[in-house]
C-alpha positions in Angstrom: -14.4 -58.3 10.8 -10.9 -58.0 9.0 -12.5 -55.8 6.2 -14.2 -53.5 8.5 -10.9 -53.0 10.4 -9.0 -52.3 7.1 -11.8 -49.9 6.1 -11.5 -48.1 9.3 -7.6 -47.8 8.9 -7.9 -46.6 5.3 -10.6 -44.0 6.6 -8.2 -42.9 9.6 -5.3 -42.6 7.2 -7.4 -40.5 4.7 -8.7 -38.3 7.5 -5.2 -38.0 9.2 -3.6 -36.9 5.9 -6.4 -34.3 5.2 -6.1 -33.1 8.6 -2.4 -32.6 8.4 -2.8 -30.9 5.0 -5.2 -28.4 6.7 -3.0 -27.9 9.7 -0.1 -27.2 7.2 -2.2 -24.7 5.3 -3.4 -22.9 8.5 0.2 -22.8 9.9 1.5 -21.4 6.6 -1.3 -18.8 6.7 -0.2 -17.9 10.3 3.4 -17.7 9.4 2.6 -15.3 6.6 0.4 -13.2 9.1 3.2 -13.2 11.7 5.9 -12.0 9.0 3.4 -9.3 8.0 2.8 -8.2 11.7 6.5 -8.2 12.4 7.1 -5.9 9.3 4.5 -3.6 10.6 5.9 -3.5 14.0 9.5 -3.2 12.9 9.5 0.1 10.9 12.8 1.4 11.8 13.5 4.9 13.2 13.6 7.4 10.5 17.3 8.4 9.6 16.8 11.9 8.9 18.8 13.7 6.4 18.4 16.8 4.1 17.8 16.0 0.4 16.9 17.8 -2.7 13.2 17.8 -3.3 13.4 18.5 -7.0 15.7 15.6 -7.5 13.4 13.4 -5.3 10.4 14.6 -7.6 12.3 13.3 -10.6 12.9 10.0 -8.9 9.2 9.6 -7.9 8.4 10.4 -11.6 10.7 7.5 -12.7 9.1 5.1 -10.0 5.7 5.9 -11.2 6.6 5.5 -14.8 8.2 2.0 -13.8 5.1 1.0 -11.8 2.6 1.8 -14.5 4.6 0.5 -17.5 2.7 -1.6 -19.9 -0.6 -0.3 -18.6 -2.9 2.1 -20.3 -2.6 4.8 -17.8 -2.0 8.5 -18.2 0.5 9.9 -15.7 1.7 13.3 -15.0 3.5 15.1 -12.3 3.1 18.8 -11.3 5.5 20.7 -9.2 4.8 24.1 -7.4 8.0 24.3 -5.0 9.4 27.2 -3.2 12.1 25.1 -1.5 14.9 23.2 -2.6 15.3 20.6 0.1 13.4 18.8 2.9 14.6 16.7 5.7 13.5 13.3 6.0 14.2 9.7 5.5 14.1 9.4 1.8 14.0 5.6 1.6 11.1 5.4 4.0 9.2 8.3 2.1 9.9 6.5 -1.2 8.2 3.5 0.3 5.1 5.7 1.1 5.0 7.0 -2.5 5.6 3.5 -3.9 2.5 2.3 -2.0 0.3 5.3 -3.0 1.2 5.0 -6.6 0.6 1.0 -6.6 -2.8 1.5 -4.9 -3.7 4.3 -7.5 -2.7 1.9 -10.5 -4.9 -0.9 -8.7 -7.8 1.3 -8.4 -8.8 1.2 -12.1 -11.3 -1.2 -13.6 -10.5 -2.8 -16.9 -12.0 -0.1 -19.1 -12.0 3.7 -19.3 -9.9 6.6 -19.2 -7.2 5.9 -16.5 -5.1 8.7 -15.1 -2.8 9.3 -12.1 -1.7 12.8 -11.2 0.9 13.7 -8.5 1.4 17.2 -7.2 4.0 18.3 -5.1 3.7 21.9 -3.5 5.2 24.1 -0.9 2.5 25.3 1.5 2.5 28.7 3.5 4.1 27.1 6.5 6.9 25.8 4.4 5.7 22.3 4.6 5.6 20.1 1.5 2.2 18.6 0.4 2.0 15.8 -1.9 -1.0 14.5 -3.5 -1.5 11.4 -5.6 -4.8 11.5 -7.5 -6.5 8.9 -9.5 -9.8 8.7 -11.4 -10.3 4.9 -10.6 -13.2 3.2 -8.9 -13.0 5.3 -5.6 -13.5 3.8 -2.1 -16.8 3.1 -0.4 -17.3 5.2 2.7 -17.7 2.2 5.0 -14.2 0.9 3.6 -12.7 4.3 3.6 -12.9 4.5 7.5 -10.7 1.3 7.8 -8.0 1.8 5.3 -5.2 2.6 7.8 -6.1 -0.4 10.0 -3.5 -3.1 9.8 -4.5 -6.1 7.8 -7.8 -4.6 6.5 -7.9 -5.0 2.7 -10.5 -5.4 0.1 -8.0 -6.7 -2.5 -7.9 -10.3 -3.4 -4.1 -10.5 -3.1 -3.7 -7.6 -0.6 -1.9 -7.9 2.8 -3.6 -4.9 4.2 -0.3 -3.3 5.6 0.6 -0.9 2.9 -1.4 2.1 4.1 -0.7 1.1 7.9 3.0 1.2 7.3 2.8 4.5 5.0 0.7 6.2 7.9 3.2 5.1 10.5 6.2 6.5 8.3 4.4 9.7 7.8 3.7 10.2 11.3 7.4 9.3 12.4 8.0 12.4 10.0 5.8 14.5 12.1 3.5 14.6 9.1 -0.1 13.8 8.2 -1.6 11.5 5.6 -5.3 11.5 4.5 -7.4 9.9 1.9 -10.5 11.4 0.2 -12.5 9.3 -2.2 -15.7 9.3 -4.1 -17.0 6.1 -5.6 -17.0 6.1 -9.4 -14.8 9.4 -9.5 -11.5 8.6 -7.8 -9.3 8.9 -4.8 -6.8 11.6 -3.6 -4.2 10.7 -1.0 -2.6 13.7 0.5 0.6 13.7 2.6 1.9 16.8 4.4 5.6 16.8 5.6 
C-alpha cells in the first residue's frame, strides 16, 4: 500500500511539473501574441513633414544593400522622379520599405538567379509610386488574398504583422498598397503616396 501511494505521488509530481511547463509555454506564447497585437494597434499618428524624395531614395538604396548584404542577390533601384519632395512620416515610410525589402529577400529559394528591383516614379497626378519587385518563389493565390490579415503568415518565424502594419501606415498617408504575384515568377509590391 505504501509503494502504491509513493507511485501515485511520483506520477502526480511528474504530471504537475509537465502541466506547469505546458502552461508556461502557452502563457509565453500568449504574451508574445499580446505584444504583437499591441504593436499592431499602437501605430502612432504620422508626423507629417516635407522631405527630399531623392535623398530618401538614397537612404532606401543603402537600407536595401544592408538588408541583403552577404546574400547572393542582385539589387538595383531606378528613379523617374519629377518631384523634389513629398510630405509624410519618413520614419513610418522607412518601416514600410524595410518590410517590403525583407519580404523580397525572404522570397527566394536557395538556388537560382535572385534579383530585387526597386523603382520610384512620379505619376501624372503628382503622386509617388514605389515598386519593390523580386523574382522569388511568388505567392499562391489562396495565400495572397490573406497577406494583409494581421497574424497571417506562412513563414516559420514570421509574426504575420509586417504587411498589416505596412498597410496601416500607407492608409494613414492616404495612399494605397497592392501586391501582385505569380508563383515561380516573383512578386511586385506597389505603394502609391
